[in-house]
C-alpha positions as CSV (number, residue, x, y, z in Angstrom):
1,M,3.5,-8.2,-14.9
2,N,7.2,-8.7,-14.3
3,L,8.7,-8.0,-10.8
4,D,12.4,-8.5,-10.4
5,T,12.6,-11.0,-7.5
6,K,16.0,-9.8,-6.3
7,D,14.3,-6.4,-5.4
8,L,11.5,-8.1,-3.5
9,P,11.3,-8.5,0.3
10,T,12.3,-11.7,2.0
11,S,9.8,-11.2,4.9
12,T,6.2,-12.3,5.0
13,F,3.7,-9.6,5.8
14,T,0.7,-11.9,6.5
15,C,-1.0,-11.6,9.9
16,G,-0.5,-15.1,11.1
17,P,1.2,-17.5,11.2
18,S,3.6,-14.6,10.9
19,Q,7.2,-14.0,10.2
20,G,9.5,-15.9,12.6
21,H,12.7,-14.6,14.1
22,P,15.9,-15.4,12.1
23,I,17.1,-17.7,15.0
24,V,14.0,-19.7,14.7
25,R,14.0,-19.9,10.9
26,Q,17.6,-21.1,10.8
27,T,17.3,-23.8,13.5
28,P,17.0,-27.5,12.5
29,L,13.8,-29.0,13.7
30,Y,15.6,-31.7,15.8
31,Q,17.0,-28.9,18.0
32,T,13.5,-27.7,19.1
33,Q,13.1,-30.6,21.6
34,F,9.9,-31.8,20.0
35,E,10.9,-35.4,20.7
36,R,11.0,-35.0,24.4
37,S,8.2,-35.8,27.0
38,H,6.3,-32.7,28.1
39,R,6.4,-34.3,31.6
40,A,10.1,-34.5,31.9
41,K,11.4,-32.1,34.5
42,D,14.2,-30.8,32.3
43,I,11.6,-29.8,29.7
44,S,8.8,-28.5,32.0
45,T,9.6,-27.8,35.6
46,D,13.3,-27.1,35.3
47,G,13.6,-26.6,31.5
48,L,12.0,-25.1,28.4
49,Y,8.5,-24.4,29.7
50,K,9.9,-22.7,32.9
51,Q,12.2,-20.7,30.8
52,A,9.4,-19.6,28.4
53,T,7.2,-18.7,31.4
54,D,9.9,-16.7,33.1
55,N,10.8,-14.8,29.8
56,L,7.1,-13.9,29.3
57,R,6.9,-12.7,32.9
58,Q,9.9,-10.5,32.4
59,L,8.7,-9.2,29.0
60,L,5.2,-8.3,30.3
61,D,6.4,-7.4,33.9
62,L,3.8,-9.8,35.3
63,P,3.1,-9.9,39.0
64,A,4.5,-13.1,40.7
65,D,1.0,-14.3,41.7
66,Y,-0.4,-14.2,38.1
67,T,-0.6,-17.7,36.6
68,V,0.8,-18.4,33.1
69,I,-0.8,-21.3,31.2
70,F,0.3,-22.7,27.9
71,F,-3.1,-23.8,26.4
72,M,-3.9,-26.3,23.7
73,G,-5.0,-24.8,20.3
74,G,-4.9,-21.3,19.2
75,A,-6.8,-18.3,20.6
76,T,-10.3,-19.6,19.8
77,P,-10.4,-22.5,22.3
78,A,-8.6,-20.3,24.9
79,L,-11.3,-17.7,24.5
80,D,-13.9,-20.4,24.8
81,A,-12.2,-21.6,28.0
82,V,-12.3,-18.1,29.4
83,A,-15.9,-17.5,28.6
84,W,-17.0,-20.8,30.1
85,S,-14.8,-20.9,33.2
86,L,-14.9,-17.3,34.2
87,T,-18.3,-15.9,33.4
88,K,-20.9,-15.8,36.2
89,N,-24.3,-14.1,35.4
90,S,-23.3,-11.5,32.9
91,I,-20.7,-10.7,30.2
92,S,-20.1,-7.4,28.3
93,G,-17.5,-6.1,25.9
94,L,-16.8,-4.4,22.6
95,S,-17.6,-6.1,19.3
96,Y,-15.8,-4.1,16.5
97,G,-14.2,-6.5,14.1
98,A,-14.0,-10.2,13.2
99,F,-12.0,-11.3,16.1
100,S,-13.7,-9.4,18.9
101,K,-17.0,-10.5,17.3
102,L,-15.8,-14.1,17.7
103,W,-15.5,-13.6,21.4
104,C,-18.5,-11.4,22.0
105,K,-21.0,-13.1,19.7
106,K,-20.1,-16.5,18.6
107,I,-18.5,-17.8,21.8
108,A,-20.6,-15.8,24.3
109,S,-23.8,-16.8,22.5
110,C,-23.2,-20.5,23.6
111,L,-23.4,-19.5,27.3
112,E,-26.8,-20.1,29.0
113,D,-29.7,-17.9,28.1
114,T,-29.8,-16.8,31.7
115,V,-26.4,-15.0,31.3
116,I,-26.9,-11.4,30.4
117,K,-24.9,-10.6,27.3
118,D,-24.3,-6.9,26.5
119,F,-21.9,-6.0,23.7
120,K,-21.3,-2.6,22.2
121,E,-20.9,-2.2,18.4
122,P,-19.8,0.6,16.1
123,A,-22.4,2.7,14.4
124,E,-22.7,2.2,10.6
125,G,-19.7,3.6,8.8
126,S,-17.6,3.7,12.0
127,F,-15.0,1.3,13.3
128,F,-15.1,1.7,17.0
129,P,-18.1,1.7,19.4
130,A,-19.2,5.0,20.9
131,E,-20.8,3.2,23.9
132,K,-18.7,1.8,26.8
133,P,-19.1,-1.8,28.0
134,D,-21.0,-2.5,31.3
135,Y,-18.2,-2.4,33.7
136,N,-20.2,-4.1,36.4
137,A,-20.7,-7.3,34.3
138,S,-19.1,-10.4,35.8
139,L,-16.7,-10.6,32.8
140,V,-15.8,-7.7,30.5
141,V,-14.0,-8.9,27.2
142,L,-11.8,-6.4,25.4
143,T,-9.6,-6.8,22.3
144,P,-7.0,-4.2,22.5
145,N,-6.0,-4.7,18.8
146,E,-8.5,-5.9,16.3
147,T,-6.6,-7.9,13.6
148,S,-9.3,-7.6,10.9
149,T,-9.8,-3.9,10.6
150,G,-6.5,-2.6,12.1
151,T,-8.4,-0.8,14.9
152,Q,-7.1,-0.6,18.5
153,I,-8.4,0.3,21.9
154,P,-6.2,3.2,23.2
155,N,-4.3,2.7,26.4
156,E,-6.3,5.4,28.1
157,Y,-9.5,3.5,27.4
158,L,-8.0,0.3,28.9
159,E,-6.8,2.2,32.0
160,E,-10.4,3.6,32.4
161,A,-11.9,0.2,32.1
162,W,-9.7,-1.1,34.9
163,A,-10.5,1.9,37.2
164,S,-14.2,1.6,36.4
165,K,-14.7,-2.1,36.9
166,G,-17.2,-3.4,39.6
167,E,-16.2,-5.3,42.7
168,D,-17.1,-8.6,41.2
169,T,-15.9,-7.9,37.6
170,L,-13.0,-9.5,35.8
171,I,-11.4,-7.5,32.9
172,A,-10.2,-9.9,30.1
173,W,-8.1,-9.0,27.1
174,D,-7.6,-10.8,23.8
175,C,-4.1,-9.7,23.0
176,T,-3.5,-12.0,20.1
177,S,-2.6,-9.2,17.7
178,C,-0.5,-7.2,20.1
179,A,1.1,-9.3,22.9
180,G,4.8,-8.9,22.4
181,G,4.4,-5.9,20.2
182,R,2.5,-3.3,22.2
183,D,3.3,-1.7,25.5
184,L,0.0,-2.1,27.2
185,P,-1.1,-0.6,30.6
186,K,0.8,-2.8,33.1
187,N,-1.3,-5.4,34.8
188,K,-4.6,-3.7,34.3
189,F,-6.2,-7.0,33.5
190,D,-7.4,-10.2,35.2
191,V,-7.2,-12.3,32.1
192,M,-5.0,-12.1,29.1
193,V,-5.3,-14.5,26.2
194,F,-3.2,-14.7,23.0
195,S,-2.1,-17.1,20.4
196,M,1.6,-17.3,19.7
197,Q,1.4,-16.9,16.0
198,K,1.6,-13.1,15.5
199,C,4.1,-10.9,17.3
200,F,6.1,-13.9,18.6
201,G,6.3,-15.4,15.1
202,V,5.3,-18.9,16.2
203,G,3.5,-21.6,14.2
204,G,-0.3,-21.9,14.6
205,G,-2.2,-24.0,17.2
206,S,-0.6,-22.7,20.5
207,S,-1.9,-20.1,23.0
208,V,-1.3,-18.6,26.4
209,I,-3.7,-17.7,29.1
210,I,-2.7,-15.4,32.0
211,L,-4.8,-15.3,35.1
212,S,-4.8,-13.0,38.2
213,P,-5.5,-14.6,41.6
214,K,-9.1,-13.1,41.3
215,A,-9.6,-14.9,38.0
216,V,-8.2,-18.2,39.4
217,A,-10.7,-17.9,42.3
218,R,-13.6,-17.3,39.8
219,I,-13.1,-20.7,38.2
220,E,-14.6,-22.5,41.2
221,E,-17.5,-20.1,41.3
222,A,-18.3,-20.6,37.7
223,K,-18.3,-24.4,38.1
224,K,-21.1,-24.1,40.6
225,L,-23.2,-22.4,37.9
226,R,-22.7,-24.6,34.9
227,R,-21.2,-27.9,33.7
228,I,-18.0,-27.0,31.9
229,P,-16.6,-29.2,29.2
230,Y,-13.4,-30.9,30.5
231,S,-11.2,-29.3,27.8
232,L,-12.5,-25.8,28.7
233,D,-12.3,-26.3,32.5
234,L,-9.2,-24.3,33.6
235,T,-8.9,-26.0,37.1
236,E,-6.4,-28.6,36.1
237,A,-4.5,-26.2,33.8
238,V,-4.0,-23.8,36.7
239,A,-2.9,-26.6,39.0
240,K,-0.4,-28.0,36.5
241,A,1.0,-24.5,35.6
242,Q,1.4,-23.5,39.3
243,G,2.7,-26.7,40.6
244,K,5.1,-28.1,37.9
245,V,5.0,-25.7,35.0
246,Q,3.3,-28.3,33.0
247,T,0.3,-28.6,30.6
248,V,-2.8,-30.8,31.0
249,N,-2.3,-32.4,27.5
250,T,0.7,-32.8,25.2
251,P,1.6,-29.3,23.7
252,S,3.6,-28.5,20.7
253,T,7.0,-28.3,22.3
254,T,8.4,-26.9,19.1
255,N,6.0,-24.0,19.3
256,I,6.9,-23.3,23.0
257,W,10.6,-23.5,21.9
258,M,10.0,-20.9,19.2
259,F,8.0,-18.8,21.7
260,N,10.8,-19.0,24.2
261,Q,13.4,-17.9,21.6
262,A,11.3,-15.0,20.6
263,A,10.6,-13.8,24.1
264,Q,14.3,-14.2,25.0
265,W,15.3,-12.1,22.0
266,M,12.8,-9.4,22.9
267,N,14.0,-9.2,26.5
268,D,17.6,-9.0,25.3
269,N,16.9,-6.3,22.8
270,G,15.1,-3.7,24.9
271,G,12.0,-5.5,26.1
272,I,8.4,-4.5,25.4
273,K,9.1,-0.8,25.0
274,A,11.6,-1.6,22.2
275,M,9.2,-4.0,20.5
276,D,6.4,-1.3,20.7
277,A,8.8,1.2,19.1
278,L,9.7,-1.3,16.4
279,C,6.1,-2.0,15.5
280,R,5.4,1.7,15.5
281,K,8.3,2.4,13.1
282,H,6.9,-0.2,10.7
283,A,3.4,1.2,10.9
284,E,4.5,4.9,10.6
285,Y,6.4,4.0,7.5
286,L,3.3,2.5,5.9
287,F,1.1,5.5,6.9
288,K,3.7,7.9,5.4
289,W,3.8,5.9,2.3
290,A,0.0,5.9,2.0
291,A,0.0,9.7,2.5
292,S,2.5,10.0,-0.3
293,T,0.2,8.2,-2.8
294,D,-3.0,9.4,-4.5
295,W,-4.7,6.0,-4.0
296,L,-4.3,5.0,-0.4
297,K,-5.4,6.2,3.0
298,P,-5.7,4.6,6.5
299,L,-9.0,2.6,6.9
300,V,-9.4,3.9,10.4
301,P,-9.7,7.7,10.4
302,Q,-9.0,8.4,14.0
303,P,-5.2,8.2,14.7
304,E,-5.7,7.1,18.4
305,N,-7.7,4.1,17.2
306,R,-5.3,2.9,14.5
307,S,-3.4,-0.3,15.3
308,Y,0.3,-0.3,14.7
309,T,0.8,-4.0,15.0
310,T,-1.6,-4.7,12.0
311,V,-2.2,-1.9,9.5
312,T,-5.2,-1.7,7.2
313,L,-5.1,0.8,4.3
314,E,-8.0,1.6,2.2
315,V,-7.6,1.8,-1.7
316,T,-9.4,5.0,-2.6
317,D,-9.0,4.8,-6.5
318,P,-12.1,2.8,-7.7
319,K,-10.0,1.7,-10.8
320,I,-7.5,-0.2,-8.6
321,D,-8.7,-3.5,-7.1
322,A,-6.8,-4.5,-3.9
323,T,-7.2,-8.2,-5.0
324,A,-5.3,-7.4,-8.2
325,I,-2.4,-6.2,-6.1
326,S,-2.5,-9.3,-3.9
327,N,-2.6,-11.5,-7.0
328,A,0.4,-9.8,-8.5
329,L,2.5,-10.5,-5.4
330,K,1.3,-14.1,-5.3
331,A,2.2,-14.5,-9.0
332,T,5.9,-13.9,-8.0
333,G,5.9,-17.5,-6.8
334,L,7.9,-16.4,-3.7
335,P,6.6,-18.4,-0.7
336,N,6.9,-15.3,1.6
337,L,4.5,-13.5,-0.7
338,Q,2.2,-16.4,-1.6
339,D,-0.5,-15.1,0.8
340,G,0.3,-11.6,-0.4
341,I,-1.0,-8.5,1.4
342,K,-4.7,-8.6,1.0
343,K,-8.2,-7.4,2.2
344,Y,-9.5,-9.3,5.2
345,S,-12.5,-11.3,4.1
346,T,-15.2,-9.6,6.3
347,I,-14.1,-6.0,5.5
348,K,-16.2,-4.5,2.8
349,Q,-13.8,-1.7,2.0
350,N,-11.4,-2.1,-0.9
351,S,-8.3,-2.5,1.3
352,L,-4.9,-4.0,2.1
353,R,-3.9,-5.4,5.5
354,I,-0.2,-5.6,6.4
355,A,1.4,-7.1,9.5
356,C,3.8,-4.8,11.4
357,F,5.0,-7.3,14.0
358,P,8.5,-7.0,15.4
359,F,10.1,-9.9,13.4
360,V,8.7,-8.7,10.0
361,D,11.8,-6.5,10.0
362,I,13.9,-6.5,13.2
363,H,16.3,-3.9,11.8
364,G,13.8,-1.2,10.7
365,T,11.9,-0.6,7.5
366,A,14.1,-2.1,4.7
367,Q,11.6,-4.9,4.1
368,Y,8.7,-2.5,4.0
369,E,10.6,-0.3,1.5
370,K,11.0,-3.2,-0.8
371,L,7.4,-4.2,-0.5
372,T,6.0,-0.7,-1.1
373,R,8.3,-0.2,-4.2
374,A,6.9,-3.5,-5.6
375,V,3.3,-2.4,-4.8
376,D,3.9,1.0,-6.5
377,T,5.2,-0.8,-9.6
378,I,2.1,-3.0,-9.6
379,V,-0.2,-0.1,-9.3
380,K,1.5,1.8,-12.2
381,E,1.0,-1.3,-14.4
382,L,-2.6,-1.6,-13.3
383,R,-3.3,2.0,-14.2
384,K,-1.8,1.5,-17.6
385,E,-4.1,-1.5,-18.1
386,N,-7.2,0.4,-16.9
387,K,-6.7,3.5,-19.1
């Protein structure tokens, strides 16, 4: 199958590590300050880390008393830290895809047997749970955008969760697939966690934890209930972040540099509302493209539950294998298409998952138009072969 490379997109559509901003992609490594000490004041307290924190505060309109922590590793250890350091006697939430299941099942299952664990799951054939979490649990974990299925929790649902929470409840969000690309309800959370590798277009292995004062106070309460591994104990991380805008261990300064560049560009170009609109434009183009074909449809049937930061489209023609499409893109040899657009491993439906993060196309949909033309060509050839 021959695809003319000059007509192919130059962006990557994978869901992480995702497309970086042009400024980041064109900057020599030595300019990212990776050779500097993370304890130097002009890097941390008065420099890069402070700038990145301030840019994130501006982008998300965070209250001044919320603590921003640059955490070691991606979202998974950050979610571990939240579960261990902020759960008291009960934890509840929604488990409706690979990443929410990670938090709700794999991570929460390691907590003591005495901790009540109550997680709601979708019915067979559905993508979103009909039951609500227990809003009186000590920690309620929600994933606003599920990366694997392209499902989202609507803003109204998140607003309701905040309004319904118990007096001793913390609301925690895993925003890995939407932080920087979705205009979420302002400050209707006690905890926000995300890795930097999706909407911000940063390399893997770095994450952010944002804590309300109530969440910070919970850390000491939890330490009276269990022995917390040192790397998951947020006590020192909070103290370093609040006191000197530093990290406990040596972070990837290059990743924080990339993150700061991304957040600064977002603020300079309309803020979170503009990034939300850009992601929606990408997703709407893909949904319209799917509607124009006779072989694609959105995997998630309810529009209000469809993510627009990651889109999953189901291949409805049984003669077309999504894997064959992915392999044809990979066969181009272009690095940006090496991972292709493909079905997520745990999704049983024949489907394609495509990133709609801001930096995939900062100008609009031209990159998506090139992608869909290429995929249309691939499908035509596959249909010829399968006659």
